[in-house]
C-alpha positions in Angstrom: 0.0 0.0 0.0 2.8 2.4 0.9 4.5 1.7 -2.5 1.3 2.5 -4.4 1.1 5.8 -2.6 4.7 6.7 -3.6 4.1 5.8 -7.2 0.8 7.8 -7.3 2.5 10.9 -5.8 5.3 10.6 -8.3 3.0 10.4 -11.2 1.0 13.4 -10.0 4.2 15.4 -9.5 5.4 14.8 -13.1 1.9 15.2 -14.6 1.5 18.8 -13.4 4.3 20.3 -15.5 3.1 18.3 -18.5 -0.4 19.9 -18.2 1.1 23.4 -17.8 3.3 22.8 -20.9 0.3 21.7 -22.9 -1.7 24.8 -21.9 1.2 27.1 -23.0 2.1 25.3 -26.2 -1.5 25.3 -27.5 -1.8 27.8 -30.4 -3.6 30.9 -29.3 -4.8 33.2 -32.1 -3.0 36.5 -32.3 -6.1 38.5 -32.4 -9.4 37.9 -30.7 -12.9 38.1 -32.0 -13.7 41.4 -33.8 -16.4 43.9 -33.0 -15.8 43.8 -29.3 -17.6 46.4 -27.1 -15.3 47.7 -24.4 -17.7 50.2 -22.9 -15.9 53.2 -24.5 -18.3 55.5 -26.2 -16.8 58.6 -27.8 -19.2 61.1 -29.2 -16.5 63.3 -30.7 -13.0 62.8 -32.2 -10.6 62.9 -29.2 -7.7 65.3 -28.9 -4.5 63.5 -29.6 -1.1 64.9 -28.5 2.3 63.4 -29.3 4.2 61.6 -26.6 7.7 63.3 -26.5 10.4 61.0 -27.9 7.9 58.3 -29.1 6.1 57.8 -32.4 2.8 57.6 -30.3 -0.1 59.9 -29.5 -2.1 59.9 -26.3 -5.5 61.4 -25.4 -5.0 63.6 -22.2 -8.7 64.7 -22.1 -10.0 61.1 -21.9 -10.3 59.1 -18.7 -8.9 56.1 -20.6 -5.6 54.6 -21.6 -6.1 55.7 -25.2 -3.3 55.9 -27.8 -2.6 56.2 -31.5 0.3 54.5 -33.2 1.1 53.5 -36.8 -2.3 54.3 -38.2 -4.4 52.5 -35.5 -6.0 53.4 -32.2 -5.0 51.4 -29.1 -6.7 51.1 -25.7 -5.5 49.3 -22.6 -8.4 48.3 -20.4 -8.8 45.5 -17.8 -5.4 44.0 -18.5 -6.1 43.7 -22.3 -5.0 45.6 -25.3 -7.5 46.6 -28.0 -7.0 48.0 -31.5 -9.1 49.7 -34.1 -8.6 51.8 -37.3 -11.5 54.1 -36.2 -11.5 56.2 -33.1 -14.7 54.7 -31.6 -14.3 51.1 -32.6 -15.3 48.5 -33.2 -12.4 47.1 -31.2 -10.4 43.9 -31.5 -8.5 42.3 -28.7 -4.8 41.8 -29.2 -2.9 39.1 -27.3 0.1 40.3 -25.2 2.5 38.4 -27.5 1.5 40.6 -30.4 1.3 44.1 -29.0 3.8 46.4 -30.8 6.9 47.3 -28.9 6.4 51.1 -29.1 3.0 50.6 -27.5 4.6 48.6 -24.7 7.3 51.3 -24.3 4.8 54.2 -23.5 5.8 55.6 -20.1 3.6 55.1 -17.2 2.8 58.8 -16.8 0.8 58.8 -20.1 -1.7 56.2 -18.8 -4.8 58.0 -17.7 -6.2 55.0 -15.7 -3.3 53.3 -14.1 -4.0 49.8 -12.8 -3.1 48.9 -9.2 -0.1 46.8 -10.3 1.5 50.0 -11.9 2.2 51.3 -8.4 5.8 51.6 -7.5 6.9 51.7 -11.2 8.9 54.7 -12.5 6.5 57.2 -14.2 9.1 58.1 -16.9 9.7 54.4 -17.8 7.6 51.8 -19.5 5.4 49.5 -17.4 7.2 46.3 -16.3 5.3 44.0 -18.6 7.9 41.3 -18.1 7.0 41.2 -14.3 3.3 41.4 -15.0 2.9 38.9 -17.8 5.6 36.5 -16.6 8.8 34.8 -17.8 7.2 33.0 -20.8 6.2 36.4 -22.3 9.5 38.0 -21.5 11.4 35.2 -23.3 9.3 35.6 -26.4 9.6 39.4 -26.4 13.2 39.9 -25.4 14.6 43.4 -26.1 11.1 45.1 -26.1 12.4 47.8 -23.7 15.7 48.4 -25.3 16.3 50.7 -28.4 18.4 53.6 -29.5 16.6 56.6 -27.9 18.7 59.0 -30.0 17.2 57.7 -33.2 14.1 59.7 -34.2 11.1 57.8 -35.6 8.6 59.8 -37.6 5.1 59.9 -36.2 2.2 58.7 -38.3 -0.2 61.3 -39.6 -3.5 61.3 -37.9 -6.7 60.4 -39.9 -8.1 63.9 -39.4 -11.0 63.2 -41.8 -12.7 61.1 -39.0 -13.5 64.3 -37.2 -16.4 64.8 -39.7 -18.0 61.6 -38.5 -19.3 61.9 -34.9 -22.5 61.2 -33.1 -25.2 59.9 -35.3 -22.9 60.2 -38.4 -20.5 57.7 -37.1 -20.2 55.1 -39.9 -21.0 51.4 -39.7 -18.4 48.7 -40.2 -19.2 48.4 -44.0 -18.8 52.2 -44.5 -15.7 52.5 -42.3 -13.5 50.6 -44.7 -14.7 52.5 -47.7 -14.0 55.8 -46.1 -10.6 54.6 -44.8 -9.5 53.5 -48.3 -10.7 56.8 -49.8 -9.4 59.3 -47.3 -6.5 57.6 -45.5 -4.0 55.9 -47.8 -1.4 55.3 -45.0 0.0 51.8 -44.7 1.4 50.6 -41.3 5.2 50.1 -41.2 5.3 48.0 -38.0 4.8 44.3 -39.0 2.6 43.6 -36.0 0.4 46.6 -36.7 0.2 45.5 -40.4 -1.0 42.1 -39.3 -3.5 43.6 -37.0 -4.9 45.9 -39.6 -5.2 43.1 -42.1 -7.0 40.9 -39.6 -9.4 43.6 -38.6 -10.2 44.5 -42.2 -10.7 40.9 -43.2 -13.2 40.2 -40.3 -16.2 42.1 -41.9 -15.5 40.3 -45.2 -15.8 36.9 -43.6 -19.0 37.7 -41.8 -20.7 40.0 -44.4 -20.9 38.0 -47.7 -22.6 34.8 -46.4 -25.5 36.8 -45.0 -25.9 38.7 -48.2 -25.8 35.5 -50.3 -28.3 33.7 -48.2 -30.8 36.5 -48.1 -31.6 36.7 -51.8 -32.1 32.9 -52.0 -34.7 33.0 -49.3 -36.4 36.0 -50.8 -36.5 34.4 -54.3 -38.0 31.1 -53.0 -40.6 32.8 -50.9 -42.5 34.6 -53.7 -42.6 31.5 -55.9 -44.3 29.5 -53.2 -46.8 32.3 -52.6 -47.6 32.5 -56.3 -48.3 28.8 -56.6 -50.6 28.9 -53.7 -52.3 32.0 -55.1 -53.0 30.4 -58.5 -54.8 27.3 -57.2 -57.7 29.0 -55.4 -58.3 31.3 -58.4 -58.5 28.5 -61.1 -60.0 25.8 -58.9 -62.2 27.4 -56.3 -63.7 24.0 -55.3 -60.5 22.1 -55.5 -59.1 22.9 -52.1 -62.1 21.7 -50.0 -62.4 18.1 -51.3 -58.8 17.2 -50.6 -59.1 18.4 -47.1 -62.2 16.4 -46.3 -61.1 13.0 -47.6 -57.9 13.3 -45.6 -59.8 13.7 -42.4 -63.0 11.8 -43.0 -62.1 8.9 -45.3 -59.8 7.0 -42.9 -62.5 7.1 -40.3 -65.4 5.7 -42.5 -63.7 2.5 -43.8 -62.7 1.6 -40.3 -66.3 1.7 -39.0 -68.0 -0.1 -42.0 -66.0 -3.3 -42.1 -66.4 -3.7 -38.3 -70.2 -3.3 -38.3 -71.2 -5.2 -41.4 -69.5 -8.5 -40.8 -70.8 -8.7 -37.2 -74.5 -7.9 -37.9 -75.1 -9.8 -41.2 -73.8 -13.2 -40.3 -75.5 -13.2 -37.0 -79.0 -12.1 -38.3 -79.3 -14.1 -41.5 -78.5 -17.6 -40.3 -80.8 -17.2 -37.3 -83.9 -15.8 -39.0 -84.1 -17.6 -42.4 -83.6 -21.2 -41.4 -86.0 -20.9 -38.4 -88.9 -19.3 -40.4 -88.9 -21.3 -43.6 -88.8 -24.9 -42.3 -91.4 -24.2 -39.6 -94.0 -22.6 -41.9 -93.9 -24.9 -44.9 -94.4 -28.3 -43.3 -97.2 -27.1 -41.0 -99.4 -25.3 -43.6 -99.2 -27.9 -46.5 -100.7 -31.0 -44.8 -103.5 -29.0 -43.2 -104.7 -27.4 -46.4 -104.6 -30.6 -48.4 
């Protein structure tokens, strides 16, 4: 019994790391589901100011961790990063492994809503993402906080045309891409931002066309059935009622008739005919003669 306990404890000890390795090695998509609502509702285009020494803008008037970098808007909320190519969404979640380095390098002082785990970190330095997200993340994103600060990186021009679309004029997803292609020709330079932009622009294409293709098929089939049903009562006004009655009444009648006829006829005929005929004929003929 003692040996079995030792073997069981050893198996349990070695199985725990195996489970943890499986959970880490499972492929996680770089970007989450599109059209995510994060509770941020901007009625007007926000004021964006450059972060000194960084190719990033931030929104000092908003009570949110709101940034703009390389042609896209970025929001950090509830320990998740979100990105969008329009200032009020829709938003798409970005996994920590795929957040651009210059978004990670934004100093703490430019976060308008600092989480509790930011306390104690230097305000002029980037958040300690390696401490917060763990060693596995740090090993995959080595060098994220090191770069030549003397080298100047040009900031991306803001999509100022979006100021004209606020409130009720804010476009839907289908219109956003058309307006973006027409008024903002900038292409992201950061590889991670480029992948994010492609993933977000492809999301409406995957969801849109199937709905549009199925809708006309259903609409075309519907009128044909209605026309067929409308022609029959006009040409054959009496044709609809007979088929309905035999379906309900015919199966009931044949079941009653065969049950009653065979029971009554054989019982009545053999009892009446043989009893009456032999009794009357032999009694009347000898008396009359």
